[in-house]
N, C-alpha and C positions, 0 to 999 in steps of 0.2 A: 324103618322109619327113622331111627336115631342116627343112622349112618348118614342118611340123606341130609338130615337136619345139620349134622356136624360138618358135611361138605359145604352146605350153603353158608354156615357160619364162617367156616375157614375162608371161603371165597370173599366174604364181606371184610373179614378182618385183613385179608391180603390187600383188598383194595384201599382199605383205610390207611394201611402201612405205606402203600405205594404213593397215595395221595399226599399224606403228610410228609414223606420223603421228598416229593417234588416240591412241596411248599417249602420245606426247610432249605432246599438247595437254591430255590429262587430267591428267598430272603437273604441267604448268604452272598449270592451274586449281587443282589441290590445293594446290600450294605458295603460290600467290598469295592463297588464300582461308584459309590457316590462321589459326585464332583464337589459338592459343597455341603456343609452342615446346614440343615434346616429342621424345624420341629417335626416335620412328617417322617424324615428319615430316621431321626433319633427314636421316634415312637416305635417304628417297625424294628429297628435293630435291637431295641431293648427287649422285644418279645422273642427274640431267637432262642433263648434259653428255654422259654416255656414250650416251644415248638419241639425242641429236643426231648423234653421231659414227656411230651404227649407221644412221640414216636417210641420212645423206650417203653412207656406204659402199653402201648398197642402191641408192640413186639412181645411183651411179657404175657399178654393175653392170648397172642397166637401160640406161644410156646405152652401155655396151660391147655389150650384147645387141642394141640396135636397130642399132648400127653393122654388127655382124656378120650380122644378119638382112638388111640392105640390101646388104651384100656378097654374100651368098648369093644373093639375088634377082637382082643384077646378073650374077652368074656364070651363073645359071640361064637367063637371058635372052640371054646373049652368044652370038653365032653360032659361036665358037671351040670350043664343047663338042661 
């Protein structure tokens, strides 16, 4: 049951990482291609750092999940159970 839950969580985290990565790339393109300065463009470009922080946070969560999944798998295989 826990392995199934871990796989489900891992899948969701991977989706979040993918979504935020795509969002970040789209924001970078939008900011680099801006033709003229306007308040809306400035607003989105200032948020770029926040998106990078969110991506880093989610990648950190994914790393923790993978470590816990490995630990759970190791415990399940262990003859001490």
